[in-house]
Every structure is written in structure tokens, then in C-alpha cells.
C-alpha positions in Angstrom: 100.9 70.7 169.7 100.7 66.6 169.8 104.2 64.3 170.1 104.6 61.1 167.8 107.8 58.9 167.0 108.6 59.2 163.4 108.3 55.4 161.4 112.7 55.6 161.1 112.4 56.4 165.1 110.2 53.2 166.2 111.9 51.3 163.8 115.3 52.0 165.7 113.6 51.3 168.7 112.6 48.0 168.2 115.0 47.4 167.1 116.9 47.4 170.3 114.0 45.9 172.4 114.6 42.5 169.8 118.2 42.6 170.5 117.7 42.9 174.3 115.4 40.5 174.3 116.8 38.0 171.9 119.5 37.9 173.9 118.3 38.0 177.6 116.2 35.0 176.4 119.9 32.9 175.5 121.8 34.0 177.8 119.2 32.9 180.6 118.8 29.4 178.6 122.5 28.7 177.8 123.9 29.9 181.0 121.5 28.3 183.1 121.6 24.9 181.3 125.5 24.9 181.2 125.5 25.7 185.4 123.4 22.5 185.8 124.9 20.2 184.3 128.2 21.4 185.6 127.8 22.2 189.0 126.1 20.1 191.1 126.7 22.0 194.5 123.3 24.6 195.4 125.2 27.2 197.4 127.9 27.1 194.5 125.4 27.3 192.3 123.5 30.4 193.5 126.5 32.4 193.6 127.6 31.5 190.4 123.7 32.4 189.4 124.7 35.8 190.7 128.0 36.2 189.2 125.8 35.5 185.8 123.6 37.6 186.5 126.3 40.6 187.1 127.6 39.1 184.0 124.6 39.6 182.0 123.8 43.3 183.1 127.5 44.0 182.1 127.4 42.3 178.9 123.4 44.1 178.0 124.7 48.0 179.4 127.4 47.6 176.5 125.4 46.2 174.2 123.1 49.1 175.0 126.0 51.5 175.0 126.9 50.7 171.9 123.2 50.8 170.4 121.8 53.7 171.7 124.9 55.5 170.9 125.2 55.1 167.4 121.6 56.9 167.5 122.7 59.2 169.4 125.1 59.8 166.8 122.6 59.7 164.3 120.8 61.8 165.6 122.9 64.3 166.4 124.0 64.4 163.2 120.6 65.0 161.4 120.0 67.1 164.0 123.2 69.4 163.4 122.5 69.0 159.1 119.0 70.3 160.2 120.0 73.0 161.5 122.7 74.1 159.5 120.2 73.6 156.8 117.4 75.7 159.0 120.4 78.6 158.6 121.9 78.6 155.8 117.8 79.0 154.8 117.7 81.8 157.8 120.4 83.8 156.3 119.3 83.4 153.0 115.5 84.7 153.4 116.8 87.5 156.1 120.0 88.9 152.8 116.4 89.2 150.4 116.7 92.3 149.1 112.2 91.6 149.3 109.6 90.6 152.0 109.4 87.0 152.6 107.6 84.6 154.9 106.3 81.3 155.3 102.6 80.2 157.1 101.7 76.5 158.5 98.1 75.3 156.6 96.0 77.6 158.9 97.6 80.5 158.1 99.8 81.0 161.2 102.7 82.8 159.9 106.3 80.8 161.1 108.9 83.0 158.9 109.5 86.3 158.3 112.6 88.2 157.2 113.1 91.7 158.6 112.3 93.4 155.1 108.8 91.6 155.8 108.4 92.5 159.5 109.5 96.7 158.6 106.7 96.1 155.6 103.9 95.4 158.2 105.5 97.5 160.7 104.8 94.9 163.5 107.7 94.1 166.0 109.2 90.8 166.1 107.1 88.4 168.0 103.4 90.5 167.3 103.5 89.2 163.4 103.8 85.6 165.0 100.7 85.8 166.7 99.2 86.3 163.7 97.4 84.9 160.9 98.2 86.2 156.9 94.5 87.0 157.1 95.0 89.3 159.5 97.2 90.9 157.2 95.2 91.5 155.0 92.1 93.5 154.2 88.9 90.4 154.1 87.6 92.3 150.6 91.1 89.7 149.6 89.7 86.9 151.8 87.7 84.8 149.6 90.0 85.4 146.7 92.9 84.0 148.2 91.3 81.2 149.9 89.8 80.1 146.1 93.7 80.6 144.9 94.9 78.1 147.4 92.3 75.6 147.0 92.1 75.6 143.7 96.2 76.3 142.8 98.2 75.9 145.2 97.2 72.6 146.5 96.6 71.0 143.3 99.6 72.0 141.4 101.8 73.3 144.1 102.1 76.8 143.2 100.1 80.4 142.8 100.3 81.8 139.6 101.4 85.6 140.3 98.6 87.2 142.2 97.8 91.0 143.8 96.3 92.0 146.9 96.9 94.4 149.3 97.6 94.5 152.8 97.4 96.5 155.9 100.1 97.9 158.2 100.2 97.9 162.3 98.7 102.1 162.1 96.2 100.7 159.3 96.8 101.5 155.9 96.6 100.2 153.2 99.0 99.1 150.7 99.3 96.6 147.2 101.8 93.9 147.1 102.2 91.2 144.3 103.2 87.9 144.9 103.3 84.2 144.5 102.5 81.3 146.9 104.3 78.1 147.1 103.4 75.3 148.7 105.9 73.1 151.1 105.3 69.6 151.6 106.3 66.8 153.9 108.6 63.4 153.6 105.2 61.4 153.4 103.7 63.8 151.3 101.1 66.1 152.6 101.0 69.7 152.4 102.3 71.6 156.0 102.9 75.2 155.7 103.2 77.7 152.6 105.5 80.8 151.4 106.3 83.9 149.3 108.6 86.4 148.6 106.1 89.4 148.5 107.0 92.8 146.6 106.0 95.9 147.7 104.2 97.6 144.4 103.0 101.0 146.1 105.7 103.3 143.7 104.4 101.0 140.6 100.7 101.3 141.1 101.6 104.8 141.5 103.4 104.8 138.3 100.3 103.3 136.5 98.2 106.1 138.2 100.0 108.9 137.2 100.3 106.9 133.3 96.4 106.6 132.8 96.1 110.1 133.8 98.6 111.2 131.6 97.1 108.1 129.0 93.9 110.6 129.6 95.2 113.6 129.5 96.8 112.5 126.1 93.8 111.5 124.6 91.9 114.5 126.0 94.9 116.5 124.1 94.8 114.2 120.9 90.9 114.7 121.3 91.8 118.9 121.0 94.4 118.8 118.7 91.3 117.0 116.6 89.3 119.4 116.7 91.5 122.5 116.0 93.1 120.0 112.9 89.6 119.7 111.9 88.8 123.2 111.7 91.8 124.0 110.8 91.1 122.4 107.8 87.7 124.0 107.6 89.4 127.7 107.6 92.0 126.5 104.9 89.5 124.6 102.6 87.0 127.9 102.8 91.2 130.5 102.0 91.7 127.8 99.6 88.3 127.8 97.7 88.3 131.8 98.3 91.3 131.8 96.8 89.9 129.6 93.6 87.2 132.4 93.5 89.9 134.8 93.5 91.8 133.4 90.8 88.5 133.1 88.8 87.8 135.8 89.1 91.1 137.2 88.0 91.4 134.9 85.1 87.6 136.5 84.1 89.2 139.7 83.8 92.2 138.8 81.9 89.3 136.5 79.5 87.7 140.1 79.3 90.8 141.5 77.9 90.9 138.6 75.7 87.7 138.8 74.4 88.4 142.6 73.4 91.9 141.5 71.7 89.8 139.0 70.1 86.8 141.0 69.2 88.9 144.3 68.1 89.4 143.1 64.9 85.8 141.3 63.7 84.1 144.8 65.4 86.5 146.9 62.8 85.6 144.6 59.7 81.6 145.1 60.8 82.1 148.9 60.7 83.9 148.8 57.6 81.1 146.5 56.4 78.4 149.1 57.4 80.4 151.8 56.2 80.3 150.0 53.0 76.8 150.1 52.7 75.6 153.2 53.3 78.2 154.7 50.9 76.7 152.3 48.8 73.2 152.9 49.5 73.3 157.2 49.6 75.6 157.2 46.1 73.1 155.4 44.7 75.7 152.4 43.8 74.0 149.7 46.7 72.9 146.6 44.2 70.4 143.8 45.9 73.5 141.3 45.3 76.1 143.2 46.6 73.9 143.8 49.8 73.3 140.3 50.2 77.2 139.7 50.4 77.8 142.2 53.0 75.2 141.6 54.8 76.8 137.3 54.7 80.3 139.1 55.4 79.2 140.6 58.6 76.6 137.3 59.3 79.8 135.4 58.8 82.2 137.6 61.2 79.0 137.2 64.3 78.4 133.9 63.9 82.6 133.9 64.8 82.2 136.2 67.5 79.4 134.2 68.7 81.4 130.7 69.1 84.2 133.2 70.6 82.0 133.6 73.9 80.8 129.9 73.6 84.5 129.3 74.3 84.9 131.7 76.7 81.9 130.3 78.5 82.7 126.7 77.8 86.3 127.5 79.8 85.0 128.4 82.6 82.7 125.6 83.1 83.8 123.2 86.0 84.1 119.5 85.3 82.8 117.2 87.6 84.8 113.9 87.2 88.3 113.2 86.4 88.6 112.2 82.8 90.5 111.2 79.8 91.8 114.5 77.7 93.2 115.1 74.6 96.6 117.5 75.8 96.7 118.6 72.1 93.7 120.1 72.5 93.7 121.2 76.0 97.0 123.3 74.2 94.9 124.4 71.6 92.0 125.7 74.0 94.1 127.5 75.9 96.3 129.3 73.3 93.1 129.9 71.3 91.9 132.1 74.2 94.9 134.0 74.5 95.7 134.5 71.1 94.6 137.9 69.7 96.2 139.3 72.7 99.7 137.1 71.1 99.2 138.5 67.8 98.7 142.0 69.1 102.0 141.6 71.3 104.0 140.2 68.1 104.5 137.3 70.4 105.4 134.2 68.1 103.9 131.0 69.5 106.0 127.7 68.3 103.9 124.3 69.4 105.5 120.7 69.4 102.5 118.7 70.4 102.6 114.9 70.0 98.6 114.5 69.0 98.3 111.3 70.5 99.0 112.1 74.5 96.6 112.0 76.8 96.3 113.2 80.4 93.7 112.1 83.3 92.0 114.4 85.3 90.0 117.7 84.9 90.2 119.0 81.0 89.3 122.6 81.5 90.8 123.7 84.5 94.1 121.6 83.1 93.4 124.6 80.3 92.9 127.5 82.8 97.0 126.7 84.3 98.1 126.9 80.6 96.4 129.6 79.8 97.6 131.2 83.2 101.3 130.4 82.7 101.3 131.6 78.8 99.8 135.3 80.1 102.7 135.3 82.6 104.9 134.7 80.1 103.1 136.9 77.6 103.3 139.9 80.5 107.0 138.9 80.8 107.7 139.4 77.4 106.2 142.5 77.0 107.4 144.1 80.5 110.9 143.0 79.3 110.6 144.6 75.9 112.2 141.2 74.2 113.3 141.5 71.0 111.7 138.4 68.9 109.4 137.1 71.6 108.3 133.3 70.8 106.7 131.3 73.7 107.6 127.1 72.5 105.0 124.7 73.8 106.0 121.0 74.1 103.5 117.9 74.9 104.6 114.4 74.9 104.9 111.2 77.0 107.1 110.6 79.2 106.6 106.4 80.7 103.3 107.1 82.5 103.1 110.9 82.7 101.5 112.8 80.0 104.3 115.9 79.6 103.7 119.8 78.4 106.2 123.0 78.8 105.8 126.0 78.3 109.7 127.8 77.6 110.0 132.3 77.1 113.2 133.1 76.1 112.1 136.0 78.5 114.8 135.9 80.5 114.3 133.2 83.2 113.3 133.6 87.0 115.1 135.2 89.0 117.7 133.5 91.2 115.9 135.9 94.7 111.9 135.0 94.1 112.3 131.2 92.1 111.4 129.6 95.7 108.6 131.3 96.0 106.4 132.3 92.4 103.9 129.5 93.6 103.4 131.2 97.3 100.4 132.4 97.1 99.9 136.9 96.9 103.1 136.8 95.8 103.3 138.6 92.4 107.1 140.6 91.0 103.5 143.0 88.8 102.0 146.0 90.1 98.9 146.1 92.7 96.1 146.6 89.7 98.6 144.2 87.3 98.5 141.4 89.5 97.1 139.4 92.1 99.6 136.5 93.3 97.3 133.9 93.4 97.4 133.0 89.6 100.4 130.6 90.1 100.0 128.9 93.3 95.8 128.1 92.1 97.5 126.7 89.5 99.8 124.3 91.3 97.2 123.2 93.8 94.9 122.2 90.8 97.7 120.5 89.4 99.0 118.3 92.2 96.4 118.2 94.8 93.5 117.8 92.6 95.0 115.8 89.6 98.2 113.7 91.7 100.4 115.8 89.0 103.8 117.9 89.3 103.7 121.8 88.4 107.7 122.8 88.2 109.2 125.7 87.0 113.4 126.2 86.0 115.0 128.6 83.7 116.6 126.8 80.5 118.1 128.5 77.3 117.8 131.9 77.8 114.1 131.6 79.5 111.8 130.4 81.8 110.1 126.8 81.7 107.1 125.7 83.6 106.9 122.3 83.3 102.9 120.4 83.8 103.1 115.9 84.7 100.2 114.7 84.7 99.1 111.0 85.0 97.9 109.6 81.2 95.4 107.0 82.7 93.3 106.5 86.4 95.8 103.5 87.1 98.7 105.3 87.0 96.9 107.6 89.1 96.7 104.7 92.0 100.4 103.9 91.0 101.3 107.2 91.8 99.5 107.5 95.3 101.3 104.1 96.5 
């Protein structure tokens, strides 16, 4: 390496030479002039000149001693300072838990700590004969050179970046580092240093996390598929339950039709008998015949209207719409009125005529019919004296409310929490399927965003149906 004096050293050296030269010139001039004026004898002048030269050597030697000793003391102080700083710096990077290394601008390794050496597996002197590119797989060379040129030199440091090192045994491992630039007193770059982190464990954890994420994604996809399949199965089951419920309701309707038609058919039979007797006795007149036929036709028209009511009742609504709650109650009660009358059950209606609901009118009426039919069965089964069903319809803020109350003794505490479960029934298999109340709750809560609840009140059971009074209330309920 070329050795060149620093600017400050050159300045001090030139200062000593200048002082020595000036003093020498002044000494020679003034001493010779003084002696020539005082001494005229040549022999004496020669002896004094020798003494003068000796005296000059002593004085200049003392002067040089002072100047050089001051320089040496200052130089020693600076060396001690540098030595102490280097020792402190060495203690600092040797005591680091992370790897440390510094390199010159050509990449040659200058300093490193034990962690760095152990990380790479080289001997102490082996590292000093290598550059950082010797320790780095070739695929990273271009990237790292670009980082030095574009980041380290212009701004003095790089962003944190990742690369790989190659150990002495050839194994490669990932590291993370940030390179810092070192400049000399003139501001010229002369070295770089970095703290190096071995990120093998982090990379392994990231790989594990990626694998787990992939497994989780696959599991989620599998779960989504299973959920979709389950939803399809549940929809199919719900559809099957709904169909079973409709079939059960239709069976109940056949029974209600029988009750509805029994009396009209008896009346038609009496009319036919009267016509037959009058005809045999010869008392049948044209006027009487027309009157009896008109009566029979009136009964037949009523029975035909009843059939239309039952047929319309089972027609499914396609769209939700506003409907009159009172009319839905009258429709449901009208379809079962004959069976209620046959069982001696009194029905009280307390309906606010202006109450509306938003949903499917026919399905709503089916729910009412199912609840009233269950109440009828309980009242008959328990042989309640003065059996009574009270139906109320009113508005409660933005909800329409219908309550169906009977005086049949209420729902047993041991079964009250299960009455809306599918296939749960207290009836014998030939009398009930146990899906009526379950489907009623599904219709009200799932299809029409309402609520269907049951409780015991005033010596009987009370079912409460709540529905939004309009579309805007449905949106408010959903939020």
C-alpha cells in the first residue's frame, strides 16, 4: 500500500524545516558580523568560529528536540486515542449477538466478529483473504452491486434487503442486512459495514405458515363445498318437510270439507225427499218445484264456493305483498269453522281492521289455520268445559301482531322448549306428524322475517305471530 504523509503531518514537517532554516540564516549572519567587528586576529576568529558552530549545534539540537518531542507526544496521544477507539469498537462488535463485518470498497473483508465467522464456518485468517462476493452465491452479485451504486454510495446506507451466504461447507442460508458507508476525513468512501441476521428460522416459519395457509385454504374450500352440500341437503329436507306439511294440511282440509259439506248435503237430501214425497202424493206444483230446486241450487253454489276457498288457500303466493291481517284471520277461521262448531268451540275475534302485514297471505293463513287446528285438538282431547279460542289482531309500533289464545290448560313445561322441533308431537302417529308448528315457524321467521313464539297465559296456551307492517320495516329488521 502506498504510504503518503497526511496534510497535517506535512504542514508540521515544513514548519520545523522553516524554523530551522530561518534560525540558521540569522545565526550565521549575525554571529559572523558581530565577530568581524570585535575580533581582528585571524587565529582568534577561527577558534571563536569553531565555538560558535558548536554552540549553534547545541541550540538547534535543543530547538529540534522541543519541536520533535511535541510532535511525537501529539502523535502518541493520537495513536492512543485511535487504539482506545479501535478497542472500544472491537469490544462493541465482538459483544454483539448478531454478526458484524466491514469491507473495503473492493469488497475485501477488513473486520468481523466471532458470530460472523462462526456463521460462515471459516477460520480467522481465511476470511481476511476473501471478499463478500466470495461468500455470496453468484445469483445475488448483480443485485448487491446495484444496491451499493444506487443506495449506499449516494445516501450512505441501503434499505434492509435479503440475500444468501454460502458457508465453507457449501451450504447456503438466507440472511438479512443493511449496508452502511464509512467515509474518511475528506469525505471519500473507503469502507462499508453491516450487521447481518441469519433468517433461516424466520424463513422456515414463513414456509410453515405458507403451508398452513395453503392447508387452511384447502380446508376452507373443502368446508365451503361441504357447507354448500349441506345447504342443498337442508333445502331439500325443508322442501320435503314443507311438502309433508302441505299434505298433512290437505288431509286436515279434507276433514274440514267433510264438516263444511255435511249439513249442506243433509239439506240437499231433505229437499230431494220432499220433492219425491210431494210428487208421489200428487201435491207437487210447478211453483213448489221451482222453489225447492232454487234452494238446492243455492246450497250447491255455496258448496262450490267452499271448494274455491280451499283451492285458493293452497295456492302459493309468488311475491310478498301487503295484505289485511283481519282478512287472513277470517279466511283461516272460515275454513275450519264447521269443525269448530261441530266440536262446540267458541271463537272470539278481536281484530283491528286497518292492521296490515307484509309477506305471503296464503302461507300466513296456513300458519293461523295450523295453530287454530292444534288448539281445537287440545280442547277436544282435554274435554274442556266451555272451550274457547280468542284471536286478537293489533299493531305494535312497526309490527303487526296476532295472538291465538285458548283455555285448554297450556303447554307442559317439559315440552314447551320442543314444540317447534321437527317431528315433535304429543299426538299418536295416526293423528299428527309433528311438522306443523316447525313449518309454521319456518314460514313466519325464515320466509317473512317475523317471529312466532308460544307461552302459557291465563289458563291456556298463547301463540304470538309478529310480522313487519311494510317493506321498509323488513329492511329495518334485517339491519
